[in-house]
C-alpha positions in Angstrom: -0.1 0.0 0.0 1.5 3.2 -1.2 2.7 6.1 1.2 1.3 4.3 4.2 2.7 5.2 7.5 4.4 2.6 9.6 2.2 3.0 12.6 -1.0 2.7 10.3 0.3 -0.2 8.4 0.8 -2.1 11.8 -2.5 -1.1 12.7 -4.1 -2.5 9.8 -2.4 -5.8 10.2 -3.8 -5.8 13.6 -7.3 -4.9 12.7 -7.6 -7.7 10.1 -8.2 -10.1 13.0 -9.0 -7.9 15.9 -11.9 -6.0 14.5 -14.0 -9.2 13.5 -13.7 -10.2 17.0 -14.8 -7.0 18.3 -17.5 -6.9 16.0 -18.9 -10.2 17.5 -18.8 -8.6 20.8 -20.7 -5.4 19.4 -23.3 -7.4 17.8 -24.1 -9.0 21.2 -25.7 -5.5 22.3 -28.8 -4.1 21.0 -28.0 -2.2 17.6 -29.3 1.0 18.3 -27.9 0.9 21.8 -24.4 0.1 20.5 -24.8 2.9 17.9 -25.2 5.6 20.6 -22.2 4.1 22.4 -19.8 4.1 19.3 -21.2 7.5 18.3 -20.4 9.0 21.6 -17.2 7.6 21.4 -16.5 9.0 18.1 -17.7 12.4 19.2 -15.2 12.4 21.9 -12.4 12.0 19.3 -13.5 15.0 17.4 -13.7 17.2 20.7 -10.6 16.5 22.4 -7.5 17.7 20.6 -5.3 15.2 22.3 -7.4 12.4 20.8 -8.0 14.2 17.3 -4.6 15.0 16.5 -3.0 11.4 16.7 -5.9 9.8 15.2 -5.9 12.0 12.2 -2.3 11.6 11.8 -3.0 7.7 11.6 -6.3 7.8 9.5 -6.4 10.9 7.6 -3.2 10.7 5.7 -4.5 11.3 2.1 -2.9 10.9 -1.2 -3.1 14.3 -3.3 -4.2 12.2 -6.2 -7.6 11.8 -4.4 -8.3 15.5 -4.2 -11.2 16.8 -6.2 -13.6 19.8 -6.5 -17.1 19.1 -7.1 -19.8 21.6 -7.4 -17.4 24.3 -6.2 -16.5 22.5 -3.1 -13.0 21.0 -2.4 -13.1 17.2 -1.0 -9.7 15.9 0.2 -11.0 12.2 -0.7 -14.1 11.1 -2.4 -15.5 8.8 0.2 -17.8 10.4 2.6 -20.2 9.5 5.2 -23.6 8.8 4.2 -26.6 10.3 6.1 -28.1 8.3 9.0 -25.1 8.1 11.1 -24.7 11.5 12.6 -28.5 12.4 12.9 -28.0 15.2 15.4 -25.1 16.9 13.6 -23.2 16.4 16.9 -19.8 15.1 15.6 -19.0 17.2 12.6 -15.5 17.5 13.7 -15.0 13.8 13.9 -15.4 12.6 10.5 -12.4 14.3 8.8 -10.2 13.0 11.5 -11.0 9.5 10.9 -10.4 9.5 7.4 -13.8 10.7 5.6 -13.5 13.3 2.7 -16.8 14.8 3.6 -19.8 13.8 5.7 -23.6 14.2 5.4 -25.6 14.9 8.7 -29.2 14.2 9.4 -31.6 13.5 8.1 -32.9 16.6 10.0 -36.4 17.9 10.0 -37.9 21.2 10.5 -39.3 19.9 13.9 -37.7 17.6 16.6 -39.3 14.2 16.3 -38.5 11.0 18.2 -38.9 8.7 15.1 -40.7 5.1 15.0 -41.1 2.9 18.0 -38.4 0.7 18.9 -37.0 -1.8 17.9 -36.1 -0.1 14.6 -32.8 -1.0 13.7 -31.8 -4.7 12.8 -28.6 -6.6 11.6 -28.2 -9.1 8.8 -24.7 -10.1 9.2 -25.1 -13.0 6.8 -25.7 -10.2 4.3 -23.5 -7.7 5.7 -26.5 -5.6 5.8 -28.9 -3.5 8.0 -32.8 -2.9 8.2 -33.7 0.4 9.7 -37.1 2.0 10.1 -35.8 4.9 12.5 -38.2 7.3 11.0 -36.0 10.4 10.8 -35.4 10.5 14.7 -33.6 13.9 15.3 -33.6 17.0 17.5 -34.9 19.4 14.7 -33.4 21.9 12.5 -33.0 24.5 15.2 -30.8 22.4 17.4 -28.9 20.8 14.6 -28.2 24.4 13.5 -26.6 25.2 17.0 -24.4 22.2 16.5 -23.2 23.1 13.0 -22.3 26.4 14.1 -19.9 25.2 16.8 -16.2 25.8 16.1 -14.5 22.9 14.2 -11.1 22.5 15.5 -9.6 20.2 13.2 -6.8 19.3 12.7 -8.5 18.0 9.5 -11.6 20.0 8.0 -14.0 18.5 5.6 -17.1 19.7 3.8 -20.3 18.9 5.8 -23.7 18.5 4.0 -26.9 19.0 5.6 -29.6 16.1 4.5 -33.3 17.5 5.2 -36.4 15.7 5.4 -40.1 16.3 6.0 -41.3 16.2 9.6 -43.7 13.3 10.1 -46.6 15.3 11.4 -46.4 17.8 8.7 -49.2 17.2 6.1 -47.8 16.4 2.5 -49.5 19.5 1.3 -47.3 21.8 3.6 -44.1 19.7 3.0 -42.6 22.8 0.9 -42.7 25.1 4.0 -41.2 22.3 6.4 -38.3 21.8 3.7 -38.1 25.6 3.5 -37.6 25.9 7.2 -34.9 23.5 7.5 -32.9 24.9 4.4 -33.4 28.4 5.8 -31.7 27.2 9.3 -29.2 24.8 8.0 -28.1 26.2 4.5 -26.0 29.0 5.9 -23.9 26.5 8.1 -23.5 23.7 5.7 -21.2 23.3 2.5 -24.3 21.7 0.7 -27.8 20.5 1.3 -29.4 17.3 0.3 -33.1 17.0 -0.2 -34.2 13.5 0.9 -37.5 12.6 -0.5 -36.6 8.7 -0.6 -36.7 7.3 2.9 -39.2 4.5 3.1 -39.8 5.0 6.7 -41.9 8.4 6.5 -45.5 7.7 5.4 -45.9 9.4 2.0 -42.6 10.7 1.7 -41.6 8.7 -1.4 -44.5 10.2 -3.3 -42.6 13.5 -3.3 -40.3 11.9 -5.7 -42.8 12.4 -8.6 -41.6 15.5 -10.6 -44.7 17.5 -10.1 -44.3 17.0 -6.4 -40.6 17.5 -6.2 -40.2 20.6 -8.5 -41.7 23.0 -6.0 -39.7 21.6 -3.2 -36.3 21.9 -4.9 -37.3 25.3 -6.0 -38.1 26.4 -2.4 -34.8 25.0 -1.1 -32.9 26.7 -3.7 -34.4 29.8 -2.9 -33.5 29.7 0.8 -29.8 28.9 0.6 -26.7 30.0 -1.4 -24.7 26.6 -1.3 -25.1 23.7 -3.7 -28.3 21.5 -3.4 -28.7 17.9 -4.2 -31.5 15.7 -4.3 -31.4 12.0 -2.8 -33.5 9.2 -4.8 -34.6 5.6 -4.1 -33.2 2.6 -5.8 -36.8 1.3 -6.1 -37.6 4.1 -8.7 -38.5 2.8 -12.2 -36.2 3.8 -14.8 -38.3 6.3 -16.4 -38.8 7.9 -12.8 -34.9 8.1 -12.6 -34.8 9.8 -16.0 -37.5 12.2 -15.1 -35.8 13.3 -11.7 -32.6 13.5 -13.6 -33.9 15.8 -16.2 -35.4 18.0 -13.5 -32.3 18.3 -11.5 -30.5 19.5 -14.7 -33.6 21.8 -15.6 -33.5 23.5 -12.0 -29.7 23.7 -11.9 -29.2 21.3 -9.0 -25.6 20.6 -7.9 -26.1 16.7 -8.2 -28.1 13.6 -7.3 -27.4 11.2 -4.3 -28.1 7.8 -5.5 -29.3 5.8 -3.8 -31.2 5.6 -0.3 -32.0 2.0 1.2 -34.5 -0.2 -0.6 -37.7 -1.8 0.4 -36.7 -4.9 -1.7 -35.7 -8.0 0.0 -34.7 -10.2 -2.8 -31.6 -12.5 -2.8 -30.9 -12.3 0.9 -29.1 -15.0 2.6 -30.8 -14.3 5.9 -33.5 -16.9 6.4 -36.8 -15.5 5.0 -38.6 -16.1 8.0 -36.2 -13.9 10.0 -36.4 -11.2 7.5 -40.2 -11.4 7.6 -40.2 -11.0 11.5 -38.2 -8.0 11.1 -40.9 -6.3 9.0 -40.7 -3.0 7.1 -37.9 -0.7 6.8 -35.1 0.3 4.6 -32.6 -2.4 3.7 -28.8 -1.1 3.3 -25.7 -2.8 2.6 -24.0 -5.3 0.4 -27.6 -6.3 -1.1 -28.1 -2.9 -2.5 -24.9 -2.7 -4.5 -26.0 -4.0 -7.9 -29.0 -1.8 -8.0 -27.3 1.2 -6.9 -24.6 0.8 -9.4 -27.2 0.2 -12.2 -28.9 3.4 -11.1 -25.5 5.2 -11.3 -24.9 4.1 -14.5 -28.3 5.1 -15.9 -27.8 8.6 -14.4 -24.3 8.9 -15.8 -25.7 8.1 -19.2 -28.6 10.7 -18.9 -26.8 13.7 -17.1 -23.2 12.8 -16.6 -21.1 15.7 -16.7 -23.8 18.1 -16.3 -24.3 17.6 -12.7 -22.6 15.6 -10.1 -23.5 12.1 -9.1 -22.7 10.9 -5.5 -22.9 7.0 -5.3 -23.9 5.3 -2.2 -25.1 1.7 -1.4 -23.3 -1.4 -0.9 -19.6 -0.3 -1.4 -17.4 -2.5 0.6 -14.3 -3.2 -1.4 -11.7 -0.9 -3.4 -13.0 -2.8 -6.4 -16.5 -1.6 -5.9 -15.5 1.7 -5.0 -13.2 2.2 -8.1 -16.0 0.6 -10.4 -18.2 3.3 -9.2 -16.0 6.2 -10.1 -15.2 4.7 -13.4 -19.0 4.3 -14.0 -19.5 8.1 -13.4 -19.6 8.8 -9.7 -17.9 12.1 -8.6 -18.1 11.2 -5.0 -19.0 8.0 -3.1 -20.7 7.5 0.3 -20.7 4.6 2.9 -22.4 3.7 6.1 -23.3 0.1 6.5 -19.9 -1.0 5.2 -18.2 1.5 7.7 -19.9 -0.7 10.4 -19.1 -4.0 9.2 -15.4 -3.0 8.2 -14.4 -0.6 10.8 -12.2 2.5 11.0 -9.1 1.0 9.2 -11.5 -0.4 6.4 -11.8 3.3 5.2 -8.1 4.0 5.1 -7.7 1.1 3.1 -10.3 2.1 0.7 -8.8 5.6 0.1 -5.3 4.0 -0.3 -6.5 1.5 -2.7 -8.2 4.3 -4.9 -5.2 6.0 -4.9 -3.2 3.2 -6.1 -6.0 2.7 -9.1 -5.7 6.2 -10.1 -1.9 5.8 -10.7 -2.1 2.4 -12.2 -4.7 3.6 -14.6 -2.4 6.5 -15.8 -4.8 9.4 -14.5 -3.4 12.4 -13.0 -6.1 12.8 -10.3 -9.3 10.7 -9.5 -11.5 13.4 -11.2 -9.9 12.3 -14.6 -11.2 8.9 -13.8 -14.8 9.7 -13.2 -16.9 8.1 -15.9 -13.8 6.8 -17.7 -15.5 3.3 -18.2 -18.5 4.8 -19.7 -16.5 7.1 -21.9 -14.7 3.9 -23.2 -17.7 1.9 -23.7 -16.2 -0.7 -21.3 
């Protein structure tokens, strides 16, 4: 692995056998409870300088060939944290220190809400997947705005995006004003805003992906902010609907599309069907989503590639997969479930592996590799 500090290389070797054992212990604890414990620990890393600096030195040593500028924002590496992990915007100073190139906080709604009843987060270890029906549990835009306004001490500073959604108790006919409120509060404090109309866990939300409903929401958010605006779509959209959203994004001058959210599908799982059925409703994330997310990426790039940015998320676990997404047209990547199953050293290895692929492919930077497979017809 190129340019790997000795201490980091030693940690990677240790991690290969230690993290799987640690994961087994962590998986003995309720999923949502262990999430809160891990999140609290990560938050401390970002808030305490004596921890943040050595962690950043170990995990955020990035190769310059991974730097890119997308929709006017500078990214040190193309792999970011997907929305859903930092729902409160309470750890924004952490993510850069552990190796992410950006982070998307939220989903944040105009009003605080507790989310759906527990249990609402489930593991599928045989599939390296999760099912969640969290329901946008978050402290609300006013509180999240206070968190985003806090000083970020570094030493590594990365772009932070605010993912905004509809408050559950707000009727669909009032969704525009609800999104407008969140955008007004969070837009000035974020590097970009992502409009989430694709979670399966808020009743009626996915109906807002229809172009006639989506247009006024996106226009309202654009009117409120002076930062790039993106829209996040579901993998379950029909191809014609994907095309329609892509065309709308170009028409409105959006910065990009985040593809994709979790799926309501359950096809091809290794987990026994009766266990999956017992879990019930929710969005599936992780390895089972990879094929569809890649297919949506390829369709989007063929439709609007080069005109707006595409952020690919869903099932990325290996360097091969990450590189395939870049070459298929992804300007940026996001991970969440893979981070849980892979651990913090996994992220460093992904970044290092991508840098090696850039050089091996004869590219001067990762930006030059974006869409290269599509352009070559391979």
